Backbone as a ProteinNet text record, in pm:
[ID]
protein_1_A
[PRIMARY]
XXXXXXXXXXXXXXXXXXXXXXXXXXXXXXXXXXXXXXXXXXXXXXXXXXXXXXXXXXXXXXXXXXXXXXXXXXXXXXXXXX
[TERTIARY]
478.8	591.3	725.1	739.8	867.3	880.6	764.6	777.3	824.7	784.4	818.1	970.9	1015.7	1163.5	1252.7	1215.4	1285.3	1283.1	1171.4	1166.4	1254.3	1244	1334.6	1467.2	1495	1631.5	1706	1638	1703.9	1809.4	1880	1998.8	1933.7	2011.8	1980.8	2041.6	1998.4	2059.3	2178.7	2243.7	2369.4	2346.8	2222.5	2205.1	2210	2207.5	2221.3	2372.7	2463.1	2614.1	2640.9	2546.4	2550.2	2568.5	2502.9	2512.3	2659.1	2748.4	2881.7	2965.1	2923.7	2993.3	2973.1	2853.3	2806	2894.1	2894.1	2965.5	3120.7	3173.9	3311.6	3349.7	3259.7	3297.6	3281.7	3185	3160.8	3272.1	3320.3	3427.9	3563.3	3589.8	3706.2	3712.2	3598.2	3585.9	3620	3555.1	3574.7	3722.9	3794	3935.3	4016.8	3990.5	4067.6	4038	3922.8	3888.1	3952.4	3951	4013.4	4163.1	4228.9	4354.4	4405.7	4341	4370.5	4344.2	4247.8	4210.3	4324.4	4362	4483.7	4614.3	4642.8	4765.7	4747	4635.7	4621.3	4638.2	4579.8	4591.2	4735.8	4808.7	4944.9	5032.5	5006.2	5087.5	5046.9	4921.7	4874.4	4915	4905.9	4920.1	5036	5151	5260.9	5316.6	5332.4	5396.1	5303.4	5170.5	5071.7	5038.9	5062	5013.9	5079.9	5006.7	5062	5055.7	5111.7	5116.4	4973.6	4892.9	4758.2	4669.3	4677.9	4594	4653.4	4775.8	4835.4	4789.8	4796.5	4749.5	4606.8	4520.2	4375.5	4346	4421.4	4393.3	4444.8	4554.2	4597.6	4489.3	4432.2	4332.6	4209.4	4171.9	4044.5	4075.9	4206.5	4245.4	4234.4	4283.2	4293.1	4149.2	4059.7	3923	3848.1	3863.6	3809.9	3855.7	3990.2	4057.9	4003	3979	3929.3	3787.2	3715.4	3571.4	3569.8	3658.6	3674.8	3722.4	3821	3870.7	3775	3693.2	3594.4	3480.5	3436.3	3333.3	3377.3	3501.1	3570.7	3583.9	3615.3	3633.4	3496.6	3402.2	3259.4	3201.1	3232.6	3180.3	3248.6	3373.8	3444.4	3386	3373.5	3314.8	3171.1	3096.6	2961.3	2951.6	3040.9	3035.1	3090.7	3194.9	3260	3173.1	3093.9	3023.3	2891	2816.3	2691.1	2705.7
-10964.5	-11054.1	-10970.3	-10865.9	-10785.9	-10727.6	-10674.9	-10620.3	-10720.9	-10843.4	-10959.2	-10976.6	-10988.2	-11016.4	-10904.3	-10775.5	-10667.5	-10654.5	-10687.9	-10677.5	-10776.6	-10898.2	-10999.6	-11036.7	-10986.7	-11022	-10897.3	-10780.2	-10664.1	-10610.8	-10504.2	-10454.6	-10390	-10393.5	-10336.6	-10197	-10118.7	-9987.7	-9989.6	-9867	-9854.7	-9889.2	-9871.5	-9903.2	-10054.1	-10142.4	-10282.9	-10316.1	-10223.6	-10250	-10277.8	-10231	-10252.3	-10392.6	-10483	-10624.8	-10676.9	-10633.6	-10670.7	-10612.7	-10487.7	-10423.9	-10501.1	-10547.9	-10620.6	-10742.9	-10816.8	-10940.4	-10925.2	-10818.7	-10792.2	-10776.2	-10701.7	-10674.5	-10809.8	-10880.5	-11011.2	-11111.5	-11122.5	-11204.2	-11153.6	-11025.2	-10970.5	-11001.9	-10982.3	-11022.8	-11169	-11253.6	-11397.1	-11430.8	-11358.6	-11385.5	-11351.9	-11251.1	-11205.3	-11310.7	-11351	-11458.5	-11590.1	-11630.2	-11757	-11744.1	-11633.9	-11616.6	-11639.3	-11561.4	-11575.2	-11721.3	-11778.2	-11917	-12014.6	-11989.5	-12079.3	-12058.4	-11936	-11905.6	-11958.4	-11944.3	-12002.4	-12154.1	-12210.8	-12360.1	-12396.8	-12329.8	-12362.4	-12346.6	-12242.7	-12215.6	-12314.3	-12345	-12421.2	-12573.6	-12622.1	-12763.5	-12780.1	-12714.2	-12719.5	-12847.7	-12924.7	-13053.8	-13162.2	-13150.2	-13257.7	-13236.4	-13128.5	-13101.8	-13182.6	-13230.8	-13294.8	-13200	-13238.6	-13154.6	-13131.7	-13243.3	-13229.7	-13129.3	-13110.4	-13017.8	-12865	-12852.3	-12725.2	-12692.4	-12786.9	-12755.3	-12728.8	-12795.3	-12770.7	-12634.1	-12591.2	-12452.4	-12350.7	-12368.8	-12277.3	-12275.5	-12381.6	-12386.4	-12308.1	-12323.2	-12253.8	-12110	-12064	-11921.6	-11869.6	-11950.2	-11912.2	-11890.9	-11997.2	-11976.6	-11864.6	-11820.4	-11709.4	-11586.2	-11579.3	-11466.6	-11451.1	-11557.1	-11555.2	-11503.7	-11541.1	-11491.6	-11344.4	-11292.4	-11162.8	-11077.9	-11128.7	-11055.8	-11062.2	-11161.9	-11161.4	-11064.3	-11058.1	-10966.2	-10821.8	-10799.3	-10660.6	-10617.6	-10706.2	-10687.2	-10652.1	-10732	-10714.1	-10577.4	-10544.2	-10414.7	-10300.3	-10309.8	-10196.3	-10207.3	-10309.4	-10314.7	-10245.6	-10294.5	-10233.1	-10080.9	-10023.8	-9891.7	-9800.7	-9859.6	-9795.6	-9789.6	-9894.3	-9909.9	-9831.3	-9836	-9779.7	-9625.5
-14165.3	-14149.3	-14136.2	-14210.7	-14216.3	-14080	-14013.8	-13881.7	-13770.2	-13789	-13706.8	-13720.7	-13836.2	-13862.1	-13809.4	-13831.4	-13795	-13644.5	-13583.8	-13435.7	-13366.6	-13408.2	-13342.2	-13397.9	-13518.5	-13576.1	-13632.4	-13616.6	-13672.9	-13573.7	-13616.9	-13540.1	-13403	-13296.9	-13180	-13167.8	-13067.3	-13062.8	-12964.5	-12952.8	-12882.2	-12730.2	-12683.6	-12539.2	-12513.1	-12603.9	-12592.4	-12564.3	-12589.3	-12572.4	-12411.2	-12334.6	-12188.8	-12154.7	-12226.3	-12224.8	-12212.9	-12307.9	-12323.5	-12200.8	-12162.2	-12049.7	-11920.1	-11903.9	-11786.7	-11781	-11886.5	-11882	-11885.8	-11933.3	-11926.1	-11776.8	-11702.3	-11559.5	-11483.8	-11512.7	-11451.4	-11463.8	-11586.2	-11623.4	-11566.5	-11560	-11490.6	-11333.8	-11279.4	-11134.7	-11119.5	-11209.4	-11199.9	-11224.6	-11318.6	-11340.5	-11218.6	-11148.5	-11028.5	-10915.9	-10910.4	-10800.7	-10825	-10960	-11004.4	-10987.7	-11021.2	-11004.5	-10856.4	-10765.7	-10630.3	-10563.9	-10617	-10566.8	-10620.7	-10753.5	-10793.1	-10721.9	-10688.6	-10613	-10466.5	-10404.2	-10277.3	-10272	-10374.8	-10398.2	-10410.4	-10481	-10507.6	-10387.9	-10308.9	-10186.5	-10087.4	-10063.2	-9948.6	-9966.6	-10097.9	-10132.3	-10223	-10196.3	-10294.1	-10294.5	-10196.5	-10188.3	-10242.3	-10232.1	-10276.8	-10416.2	-10491.4	-10623.5	-10731.8	-10823.8	-10943.2	-11058	-11171.9	-11279.3	-11345.9	-11329.3	-11390	-11327.4	-11197.6	-11122.8	-11161.5	-11174.7	-11213	-11354.1	-11446.5	-11582.7	-11585.4	-11510.6	-11508.1	-11445	-11349.4	-11300.9	-11394.3	-11473.7	-11570.2	-11689.3	-11728.1	-11821.7	-11794.3	-11653	-11621.4	-11610.2	-11583.2	-11578.4	-11731.4	-11816.8	-11962.9	-12009.7	-11985.9	-12020.8	-11976	-11849.7	-11792.6	-11863	-11880	-11933.7	-12079.9	-12157.7	-12295.9	-12301.7	-12198.1	-12189.9	-12167.7	-12075.6	-12046.7	-12172.6	-12237.8	-12357.6	-12475.5	-12489.4	-12599.2	-12577.3	-12450.4	-12422.4	-12422.1	-12379.7	-12392.7	-12535.4	-12625.3	-12768.3	-12828.5	-12794.7	-12854.2	-12797.6	-12674	-12621.7	-12696.5	-12720	-12798.3	-12941.6	-12997.8	-13139.4	-13145.7	-13042.3	-13032.9	-13017.9	-12933.4	-12912.9	-13030.4	-13090.4	-13205.2	-13336.6	-13350.1	-13472	-13466	-13344.9	-13339.1	-13303.2
[MASK]
++++++++++++++++++++++++++++++++++++++++++++++++++++++++++++++++++++++++++++++++++

């Protein structure tokens, strides 16, 4: 029973920090794409935009930035601790 618990719930090695690096890169690329998409939307549809669509776009940008930041923070913590 102890082997089962340590296998599935025990600490992982330093090589598992790559998981956080992968998602950091993925979310950074997503952030750049979302930023360009939001800028293009603002430039092309400047006269037709309402405040709600602008706020929605900014919230999406904030959400993607937050995902990027959290994964970067977790990667840093993982590499410094292990």
